[in-house]
FINUTOR-552249 format. One record per residue: x, y, z of N, C-alpha, C, O in turn; residue in three letters. Coordinates in steps of 0.02 Angstrom, whole numbers, plus 50000, padded with zeros to 5 digits. Example, Ala and Ser with C-alpha at 12.3 -4.5 7.8 and 13.67 -1.06 7.14 Angstrom:
<atoms>
((50660,49716,50390),(50615,49775,50390),(50660,49835,50390),(50712,49834,50423),'Ala')
((50642,49888,50354),(50684,49947,50357),(50645,50002,50394),(50670,50057,50402),'Ser')
</atoms>
This chain:
<atoms>
((39262,46947,50185),(39245,46880,50223),(39182,46851,50204),(39173,46791,50200),'Unk')
((39134,46898,50192),(39066,46870,50160),(39075,46827,50108),(39050,46771,50107),'Unk')
((39114,46853,50058),(39116,46816,49996),(39155,46743,50000),(39143,46694,49965),'Unk')
((39206,46747,50050),(39243,46688,50066),(39196,46633,50084),(39195,46577,50059),'Unk')
((39153,46658,50136),(39103,46607,50172),(39061,46585,50122),(39052,46524,50115),'Unk')
((39031,46629,50081),(38985,46610,50027),(39003,46558,49980),(38967,46512,49963),'Unk')
((39068,46570,49959),(39101,46517,49911),(39101,46449,49949),(39080,46397,49924),'Unk')
((39127,46455,50013),(39140,46389,50047),(39077,46359,50065),(39074,46298,50063),'Unk')
((39024,46395,50082),(38957,46364,50105),(38927,46329,50043),(38902,46273,50048),'Unk')
((38930,46364,49980),(38905,46335,49918),(38933,46269,49908),(38897,46220,49898),'Unk')
((38999,46265,49911),(39031,46205,49903),(39012,46151,49952),(39004,46093,49933),'Unk')
((39005,46169,50014),(38987,46125,50061),(38917,46098,50054),(38903,46041,50072),'Unk')
((38878,46136,50030),(38803,46119,50013),(38804,46066,49957),(38766,46017,49959),'Unk')
((38850,46076,49909),(38855,46026,49860),(38880,45963,49883),(38858,45909,49862),'Unk')
((38930,45969,49927),(38952,45902,49952),(38907,45868,49992),(38903,45807,49985),'Unk')
((38867,45900,50039),(38812,45868,50079),(38756,45837,50025),(38726,45784,50037),'Unk')
((38747,45869,49974),(38691,45844,49928),(38717,45780,49894),(38682,45730,49890),'Unk')
((38778,45783,49871),(38811,45727,49838),(38816,45665,49891),(38806,45607,49872),'Unk')
((38829,45681,49948),(38837,45622,50001),(38766,45590,50002),(38757,45530,49997),'Unk')
((38717,45638,50010),(38645,45616,50031),(38618,45567,49974),(38587,45515,49985),'Unk')
((38635,45594,49910),(38615,45558,49853),(38649,45491,49838),(38626,45448,49801),'Unk')
((38705,45487,49872),(38748,45420,49868),(38761,45396,49793),(38761,45336,49777),'Unk')
((38772,45447,49749),(38786,45430,49684),(38727,45420,49636),(38735,45400,49578),'Unk')
((38669,45435,49664),(38604,45422,49625),(38591,45498,49595),(38570,45542,49633),'Unk')
((38603,45510,49537),(38594,45579,49507),(38519,45589,49501),(38499,45647,49509),'Unk')
((38473,45539,49489),(38400,45556,49486),(38377,45577,49555),(38335,45622,49564),'Unk')
((38402,45546,49600),(38384,45569,49675),(38408,45639,49687),(38374,45679,49719),'Unk')
((38473,45654,49660),(38502,45721,49671),(38458,45779,49639),(38450,45834,49665),'Unk')
((38434,45761,49586),(38391,45811,49542),(38320,45804,49555),(38283,45841,49522),'Unk')
((38292,45762,49600),(38223,45744,49605),(38180,45809,49628),(38128,45821,49598),'Unk')
((38202,45854,49683),(38161,45904,49693),(38162,45962,49647),(38115,46002,49642),'Unk')
((38226,45967,49606),(38227,46014,49552),(38175,46002,49499),(38145,46048,49471),'Unk')
((38167,45936,49486),(38130,45911,49432),(38049,45928,49450),(38008,45948,49409),'Unk')
((38036,45916,49518),(37967,45935,49539),(37957,46007,49529),(37907,46024,49497),'Unk')
((38000,46056,49555),(37987,46122,49539),(37984,46136,49469),(37938,46172,49451),'Unk')
((38027,46112,49422),(38021,46124,49354),(37958,46109,49326),(37932,46146,49284),'Unk')
((37931,46055,49347),(37867,46024,49316),(37810,46083,49344),(37767,46106,49306),'Unk')
((37817,46099,49403),(37763,46150,49430),(37774,46213,49393),(37726,46244,49369),'Unk')
((37831,46232,49387),(37844,46301,49344),(37827,46296,49277),(37806,46347,49250),'Unk')
((37832,46237,49241),(37807,46229,49171),(37735,46236,49174),(37709,46275,49134),'Unk')
((37699,46203,49216),(37626,46214,49220),(37596,46279,49219),(37549,46296,49184),'Unk')
((37632,46322,49270),(37617,46386,49275),(37629,46429,49212),(37586,46464,49186),'Unk')
((37695,46422,49190),(37703,46458,49131),(37674,46441,49071),(37668,46483,49026),'Unk')
((37656,46384,49064),(37608,46369,49007),(37544,46403,49015),(37516,46432,48969),'Unk')
((37521,46400,49073),(37455,46431,49084),(37454,46512,49070),(37405,46544,49051),'Unk')
((37512,46535,49081),(37520,46605,49064),(37548,46618,48996),(37568,46674,48980),'Unk')
((37550,46568,48956),(37572,46577,48883),(37644,46597,48875),(37662,46626,48823),'Unk')
((37685,46582,48922),(37761,46596,48922),(37804,46539,48908),(37793,46487,48939),'Unk')
((37853,46543,48863),(37900,46493,48845),(37972,46524,48844),(37987,46562,48797),'Unk')
((38013,46511,48890),(38083,46539,48890),(38128,46512,48842),(38128,46453,48824),'Unk')
((38169,46560,48821),(38223,46535,48773),(38286,46547,48794),(38330,46512,48768),'Unk')
((38308,46597,48845),(38370,46600,48869),(38360,46604,48953),(38325,46648,48979),'Unk')
((38390,46560,48986),(38374,46554,49058),(38437,46569,49097),(38489,46546,49075),'Unk')
((38438,46606,49152),(38494,46615,49198),(38472,46588,49258),(38418,46608,49280),'Unk')
((38513,46537,49296),(38505,46512,49357),(38559,46554,49403),(38619,46548,49396),'Unk')
((38531,46592,49447),(38578,46630,49483),(38583,46586,49554),(38531,46572,49584),'Unk')
((38646,46566,49577),(38651,46514,49632),(38632,46450,49611),(38590,46416,49641),'Unk')
((38662,46432,49557),(38640,46369,49523),(38669,46306,49559),(38650,46250,49543),'Unk')
((38716,46314,49608),(38748,46254,49639),(38775,46203,49596),(38816,46215,49551),'Unk')
((38750,46139,49612),(38772,46088,49571),(38741,46075,49505),(38752,46023,49473),'Unk')
((38701,46125,49484),(38659,46120,49421),(38595,46085,49418),(38571,46069,49364),'Unk')
((38566,46071,49475),(38502,46037,49473),(38440,46082,49439),(38397,46057,49403),'Unk')
((38442,46142,49455),(38392,46186,49424),(38397,46179,49345),(38351,46162,49308),'Unk')
((38459,46194,49327),(38470,46201,49251),(38446,46129,49216),(38409,46129,49167),'Unk')
((38469,46072,49243),(38455,46007,49215),(38382,46001,49215),(38355,45980,49164),'Unk')
((38347,46016,49265),(38274,46007,49271),(38240,46051,49226),(38196,46027,49189),'Unk')
((38252,46113,49223),(38223,46156,49176),(38241,46141,49103),(38201,46154,49059),'Unk')
((38299,46116,49089),(38317,46103,49031),(38281,46042,48992),(38274,46037,48931),'Unk')
((38260,45996,49043),(38222,45944,49022),(38152,45965,49004),(38122,45931,48962),'Unk')
((38123,46019,49031),(38062,46041,49013),(38066,46095,48953),(38017,46113,48921),'Unk')
((38125,46117,48942),(38133,46166,48887),(38201,46155,48854),(38250,46192,48859),'Unk')
((38195,46088,48813),(38261,46073,48780),(38291,46117,48732),(38352,46119,48720),'Unk')
((38244,46156,48701),(38274,46207,48645),(38300,46269,48679),(38324,46312,48642),'Unk')
((38298,46280,48742),(38319,46343,48776),(38398,46338,48788),(38428,46285,48789),'Unk')
((38425,46398,48796),(38491,46409,48811),(38493,46418,48884),(38445,46446,48910),'Unk')
((38542,46399,48923),(38550,46402,48996),(38619,46423,49023),(38671,46399,49002),'Unk')
((38617,46471,49073),(38677,46490,49101),(38665,46482,49178),(38613,46498,49206),'Unk')
((38723,46454,49210),(38712,46450,49282),(38775,46490,49315),(38833,46482,49294),'Unk')
((38759,46529,49362),(38815,46557,49407),(38810,46540,49474),(38757,46534,49505),'Unk')
((38872,46531,49497),(38881,46508,49571),(38941,46531,49596),(38989,46535,49557),'Unk')
((38950,46550,49666),(39019,46568,49691),(39064,46512,49709),(39123,46521,49726),'Unk')
((39034,46450,49705),(39073,46397,49735),(39108,46359,49670),(39071,46335,49627),'Unk')
((39177,46356,49665),(39207,46326,49606),(39196,46252,49604),(39198,46221,49551),'Unk')
((39185,46221,49665),(39171,46151,49663),(39102,46134,49637),(39089,46085,49603),'Unk')
((39062,46176,49655),(38989,46173,49635),(38988,46180,49561),(38959,46138,49526),'Unk')
((39019,46233,49534),(39023,46237,49463),(39050,46184,49429),(39021,46166,49378),'Unk')
((39104,46153,49447),(39136,46098,49422),(39087,46037,49425),(39086,46001,49375),'Unk')
((39052,46025,49473),(39001,45970,49476),(38949,45983,49429),(38930,45936,49394),'Unk')
((38921,46045,49423),(38870,46054,49374),(38890,46044,49303),(38849,46023,49262),'Unk')
((38961,46061,49283),(38976,46049,49220),(38983,45970,49203),(38977,45946,49147),'Unk')
((38996,45937,49258),(39008,45857,49253),(38937,45826,49250),(38929,45776,49215),'Unk')
((38887,45853,49284),(38826,45814,49287),(38766,45837,49247),(38719,45799,49237),'Unk')
((38770,45902,49223),(38716,45927,49182),(38728,45901,49111),(38784,45907,49086),'Unk')
((38673,45871,49077),(38683,45839,49014),(38671,45882,48957),(38694,45869,48902),'Unk')
((38630,45940,48972),(38600,45982,48924),(38657,46019,48877),(38697,46056,48907),'Unk')
((38663,46012,48815),(38720,46030,48773),(38716,46108,48770),(38767,46135,48750),'Unk')
((38666,46147,48785),(38668,46219,48772),(38670,46247,48843),(38632,46293,48855),'Unk')
((38708,46226,48887),(38712,46250,48955),(38785,46271,48968),(38831,46235,48948),'Unk')
((38797,46325,49000),(38863,46339,49021),(38862,46365,49097),(38811,46389,49122),'Unk')
((38914,46359,49124),(38920,46378,49204),(38984,46414,49214),(39036,46398,49187),'Unk')
((38976,46466,49258),(39031,46507,49275),(39029,46519,49345),(38975,46521,49374),'Unk')
((39085,46526,49376),(39096,46548,49445),(39087,46625,49447),(39118,46663,49409),'Unk')
((39042,46647,49494),(39024,46711,49498),(38972,46731,49550),(38943,46686,49580),'Unk')
((38957,46795,49562),(38918,46817,49615),(38855,46850,49586),(38859,46881,49534),'Unk')
((38797,46843,49620),(38733,46875,49595),(38735,46952,49591),(38704,46984,49549),'Unk')
((38776,46980,49639),(38775,47056,49641),(38828,47084,49590),(38836,47145,49590),'Unk')
((38867,47045,49547),(38908,47076,49504),(38909,47031,49444),(38960,46998,49432),'Unk')
((38855,47029,49406),(38849,46987,49345),(38880,47024,49287),(38872,47084,49278),'Unk')
((38918,46982,49244),(38946,47018,49186),(38896,47009,49126),(38911,47034,49072),'Unk')
((38842,46977,49132),(38798,46966,49079),(38766,47039,49049),(38761,47087,49088),'Unk')
((38748,47044,48991),(38722,47104,48966),(38653,47120,48988),(38616,47074,49005),'Unk')
((38631,47185,48991),(38558,47207,49002),(38513,47163,48961),(38528,47145,48904),'Unk')
((38458,47144,48991),(38405,47109,48956),(38421,47057,48910),(38396,47056,48853),'Unk')
((38465,47012,48932),(38489,46957,48897),(38461,46886,48911),(38480,46836,48882),'Unk')
((38412,46888,48963),(38378,46828,48975),(38300,46835,48988),(38278,46885,49015),'Unk')
((38263,46789,48969),(38188,46798,48975),(38167,46754,49032),(38107,46752,49046),'Unk')
((38209,46719,49065),(38184,46681,49132),(38243,46686,49182),(38298,46666,49162),'Unk')
((38238,46709,49240),(38292,46713,49286),(38262,46666,49352),(38209,46676,49381),'Unk')
((38308,46617,49365),(38292,46575,49423),(38322,46591,49481),(38383,46599,49481),'Unk')
((38288,46599,49537),(38320,46612,49603),(38289,46560,49648),(38236,46574,49675),'Unk')
((38317,46503,49659),(38290,46446,49691),(38326,46440,49753),(38384,46420,49750),'Unk')
((38302,46453,49809),(38330,46451,49880),(38396,46485,49879),(38445,46459,49905),'Unk')
((38400,46541,49850),(38467,46578,49847),(38462,46638,49894),(38510,46649,49931),'Unk')
((38410,46679,49895),(38417,46748,49929),(38423,46738,50006),(38446,46783,50043),'Unk')
((38403,46682,50028),(38412,46676,50108),(38484,46668,50120),(38503,46674,50178),'Unk')
((38529,46655,50073),(38601,46645,50088),(38645,46717,50081),(38698,46729,50109),'Unk')
((38610,46758,50037),(38650,46818,50015),(38659,46862,50073),(38610,46883,50104),'Unk')
((38725,46879,50091),(38737,46934,50141),(38699,46992,50131),(38693,47013,50074),'Unk')
((38674,47022,50179),(38629,47075,50176),(38656,47139,50142),(38619,47178,50111),'Unk')
((38717,47146,50148),(38756,47206,50109),(38752,47197,50033),(38760,47244,49993),'Unk')
((38741,47134,50015),(38739,47120,49944),(38666,47109,49917),(38660,47096,49857),'Unk')
((38612,47114,49955),(38546,47092,49935),(38519,47142,49882),(38497,47118,49829),'Unk')
((38519,47205,49892),(38489,47249,49851),(38527,47248,49781),(38499,47255,49726),'Unk')
((38585,47239,49788),(38627,47236,49720),(38607,47171,49681),(38597,47175,49621),'Unk')
((38599,47109,49717),(38583,47054,49690),(38511,47059,49656),(38500,47035,49601),'Unk')
((38464,47091,49691),(38403,47099,49659),(38404,47140,49600),(38370,47126,49550),'Unk')
((38444,47197,49605),(38452,47247,49552),(38481,47212,49489),(38459,47226,49433),'Unk')
((38530,47167,49499),(38566,47133,49442),(38516,47080,49411),(38517,47073,49350),'Unk')
((38470,47042,49452),(38424,47000,49419),(38376,47035,49376),(38358,47011,49322),'Unk')
((38355,47096,49400),(38310,47141,49356),(38341,47160,49296),(38312,47157,49242),'Unk')
((38407,47181,49306),(38442,47216,49245),(38447,47162,49191),(38434,47179,49133),'Unk')
((38464,47102,49203),(38478,47048,49143),(38415,47029,49116),(38414,47001,49062),'Unk')
((38361,47041,49148),(38296,47013,49129),(38264,47057,49068),(38262,47119,49068),'Unk')
((38244,47022,49024),(38208,47053,48962),(38140,47080,48982),(38110,47053,49029),'Unk')
((38114,47131,48950),(38045,47156,48961),(38004,47096,48932),(38021,47068,48880),'Unk')
((37952,47079,48967),(37907,47026,48955),(37936,46959,48985),(37902,46907,48983),'Unk')
((37995,46961,49012),(38027,46904,49045),(38000,46892,49118),(37968,46935,49147),'Unk')
((38016,46834,49145),(38004,46816,49208),(38053,46797,49262),(38100,46760,49246),'Unk')
((38046,46817,49323),(38086,46791,49375),(38043,46739,49412),(37985,46750,49430),'Unk')
((38077,46677,49422),(38045,46630,49464),(38081,46622,49526),(38137,46596,49529),'Unk')
((38046,46647,49582),(38078,46656,49643),(38046,46593,49689),(37985,46588,49700),'Unk')
((38092,46549,49712),(38063,46498,49755),(38106,46499,49825),(38166,46486,49822),'Unk')
((38080,46513,49878),(38113,46519,49942),(38063,46509,49992),(38004,46502,49980),'Unk')
((38093,46508,50059),(38054,46493,50118),(37998,46550,50116),(38012,46604,50091),'Unk')
((37940,46539,50141),(37886,46584,50158),(37869,46592,50224),(37821,46562,50248),'Unk')
((37908,46633,50260),(37906,46639,50335),(37843,46679,50363),(37812,46721,50330),'Unk')
((37831,46665,50413),(37775,46711,50441),(37799,46778,50466),(37760,46824,50477),'Unk')
((37867,46782,50476),(37902,46844,50493),(37972,46838,50466),(37996,46786,50443),'Unk')
((38003,46902,50473),(38074,46903,50457),(38113,46859,50508),(38102,46861,50569),'Unk')
((38154,46822,50483),(38201,46774,50528),(38270,46777,50506),(38286,46773,50447),'Unk')
((38313,46783,50555),(38383,46777,50541),(38409,46721,50592),(38398,46721,50652),'Unk')
((38446,46672,50558),(38466,46615,50600),(38531,46590,50572),(38544,46590,50512),'Unk')
((38573,46567,50622),(38636,46532,50603),(38614,46464,50561),(38566,46427,50573),'Unk')
((38659,46457,50512),(38665,46391,50472),(38673,46336,50527),(38711,46341,50576),'Unk')
((38636,46285,50513),(38650,46233,50560),(38708,46189,50545),(38724,46143,50583),'Unk')
((38740,46204,50487),(38801,46175,50466),(38862,46216,50469),(38916,46194,50450),'Unk')
((38854,46278,50491),(38907,46320,50491),(38887,46379,50531),(38847,46417,50504),'Unk')
((38908,46395,50595),(38885,46441,50637),(38913,46518,50616),(38893,46568,50645),'Unk')
((38958,46518,50567),(38980,46578,50543),(38935,46606,50484),(38945,46662,50460),'Unk')
((38886,46565,50464),(38845,46581,50405),(38775,46589,50436),(38752,46550,50477),'Unk')
((38741,46647,50411),(38677,46660,50429),(38630,46653,50372),(38645,46664,50313),'Unk')
((38565,46632,50394),(38516,46624,50342),(38462,46679,50358),(38442,46690,50415),'Unk')
((38440,46711,50302),(38390,46764,50312),(38325,46737,50274),(38324,46730,50213),'Unk')
((38273,46723,50315),(38211,46707,50287),(38166,46777,50283),(38162,46816,50331),'Unk')
((38138,46786,50227),(38100,46849,50214),(38057,46841,50157),(38064,46794,50118),'Unk')
((38010,46887,50149),(37953,46890,50100),(37993,46925,50034),(37984,46985,50024),'Unk')
((38031,46889,49996),(38071,46924,49952),(38037,46945,49893),(38066,46985,49856),'Unk')
((37977,46922,49876),(37938,46946,49818),(37928,47020,49828),(37936,47061,49784),'Unk')
((37909,47035,49890),(37892,47101,49905),(37952,47155,49887),(37941,47215,49880),'Unk')
((38012,47127,49882),(38066,47173,49866),(38068,47180,49796),(38079,47236,49775),'Unk')
((38060,47130,49751),(38053,47136,49688),(37992,47181,49663),(38000,47227,49622),'Unk')
((37939,47168,49688),(37877,47208,49665),(37877,47274,49697),(37830,47312,49683),'Unk')
((37920,47294,49733),(37928,47361,49748),(37942,47410,49691),(37930,47470,49694),'Unk')
((37968,47377,49636),(37984,47406,49567),(37922,47403,49539),(37890,47350,49538),'Unk')
((37897,47461,49513),(37828,47460,49483),(37823,47423,49419),(37767,47404,49401),'Unk')
((37881,47409,49378),(37874,47373,49320),(37883,47294,49329),(37881,47255,49281),'Unk')
((37893,47276,49395),(37897,47206,49410),(37828,47187,49441),(37808,47212,49494),'Unk')
((37790,47140,49403),(37723,47125,49430),(37715,47050,49453),(37738,47007,49416),'Unk')
((37689,47035,49505),(37681,46966,49528),(37622,46941,49488),(37568,46969,49493),'Unk')
((37633,46887,49448),(37576,46859,49410),(37553,46794,49429),(37502,46769,49404),'Unk')
((37588,46765,49474),(37564,46700,49505),(37607,46687,49567),(37666,46702,49571),'Unk')
((37571,46658,49615),(37606,46647,49678),(37569,46590,49720),(37508,46593,49729),'Unk')
((37605,46543,49745),(37580,46495,49785),(37631,46467,49842),(37692,46465,49838),'Unk')
((37592,46445,49894),(37633,46419,49956),(37622,46349,49962),(37566,46324,49954),'Unk')
((37676,46314,49978),(37675,46239,49989),(37706,46227,50048),(37763,46248,50059),'Unk')
((37672,46191,50094),(37696,46168,50160),(37737,46103,50147),(37720,46061,50105),'Unk')
((37788,46098,50183),(37835,46044,50173),(37838,45999,50242),(37828,46024,50297),'Unk')
((37851,45938,50234),(37852,45899,50292),(37928,45895,50324),(37961,45843,50329),'Unk')
((37947,45958,50344),(38018,45963,50370),(38016,45989,50446),(38069,46003,50475),'Unk')
((37953,45995,50478),(37951,46016,50544),(37895,46076,50545),(37874,46099,50492),'Unk')
((37876,46095,50601),(37830,46146,50607),(37851,46211,50576),(37909,46231,50586),'Unk')
((37806,46247,50538),(37810,46305,50513),(37857,46310,50448),(37877,46363,50425),'Unk')
((37872,46245,50422),(37909,46253,50366),(37862,46249,50304),(37827,46200,50292),'Unk')
((37865,46310,50261),(37828,46318,50204),(37872,46357,50152),(37918,46394,50169),'Unk')
((37854,46345,50092),(37895,46372,50034),(37847,46411,49989),(37787,46398,49986),'Unk')
((37874,46453,49959),(37826,46497,49906),(37869,46498,49839),(37930,46503,49832),'Unk')
((37818,46493,49789),(37843,46502,49723),(37809,46573,49699),(37749,46585,49704),'Unk')
((37851,46612,49675),(37833,46678,49645),(37847,46689,49577),(37906,46687,49559),'Unk')
((37804,46700,49535),(37819,46711,49456),(37809,46785,49454),(37754,46809,49469),'Unk')
((37865,46826,49434),(37865,46897,49429),(37883,46917,49360),(37933,46896,49332),'Unk')
((37837,46960,49331),(37848,46974,49260),(37878,47051,49250),(37855,47097,49283),'Unk')
((37923,47060,49208),(37947,47121,49195),(37905,47152,49134),(37909,47132,49076),'Unk')
((37864,47202,49155),(37817,47237,49112),(37849,47297,49071),(37896,47328,49095),'Unk')
((37823,47311,49014),(37843,47370,48970),(37832,47430,49012),(37783,47426,49050),'Unk')
((37867,47484,49014),(37861,47543,49045),(37798,47577,49036),(37767,47603,49083),'Unk')
((37776,47576,48964),(37710,47612,48952),(37644,47578,48982),(37591,47610,48982),'Unk')
((37648,47515,49005),(37597,47481,49038),(37596,47510,49116),(37545,47502,49149),'Unk')
((37647,47539,49141),(37647,47562,49207),(37628,47629,49215),(37584,47645,49255),'Unk')
((37661,47675,49177),(37646,47743,49183),(37598,47767,49127),(37613,47757,49068),'Unk')
((37541,47800,49144),(37498,47832,49100),(37531,47889,49068),(37553,47933,49106),'Unk')
((37539,47897,48999),(37569,47950,48972),(37515,48005,48959),(37464,47996,48926),'Unk')
((37531,48062,48988),(37480,48114,48983),(37518,48176,48957),(37578,48185,48971),'Unk')
((37481,48221,48915),(37515,48275,48888),(37540,48324,48946),(37510,48325,48999),'Unk')
((37588,48359,48937),(37612,48410,48983),(37570,48467,48975),(37522,48465,48937),'Unk')
((37589,48529,49018),(37560,48587,49019),(37567,48624,48944),(37617,48618,48910),'Unk')
((37525,48652,48930),(37526,48691,48857),(37567,48755,48871),(37552,48791,48918),'Unk')
((37618,48770,48830),(37656,48829,48836),(37620,48883,48795),(37596,48871,48739),'Unk')
((37616,48942,48824),(37588,49007,48795),(37641,49042,48760),(37629,49095,48732),'Unk')
</atoms>
């Protein structure tokens, strides 16, 4: 049941976005482009340039299009549970080195350490709690050592569970998701900022840049006991 609702809600989100944009693709992609520009500034400052990018929960492809404009030489893959969303992404995204597949973040077919940037843009709030840990584990699994996760989501003052205002069968979970990633010692928070939005009281969003470090940087290698 969770997976069916997730597919349907993804497609409904795409339908709402297309209706709001009224055929204006630039308007549809506008907030993705803002995020991509901000992300580029931070990654440039960190000396990081991605070459293979995975957008988990890519929806209609706004994140792929926006980041591809910043990194035209990179390869992109987008994964989303909504078939209509994926069809829309294939139609609207102009980047020639982008591919889109229907799928779930908790069950990725991609190989280990096959991407150097994983995008999670307003995605984890929608993930059913039974699949959250597996989704986080999959994002970490496909990320190369030295790569980054860009996590953009609500920055709540406390954990919040609420019904979607568009579908009372779907729940949204606001949480400090960066803490779940950085609980793994080889995932390090390298940049973080919070931005308040004019969407009502208490609305603020955070961008977290999380780097996958080599294991030898995490654990000090010390000689074991000498055998007699």
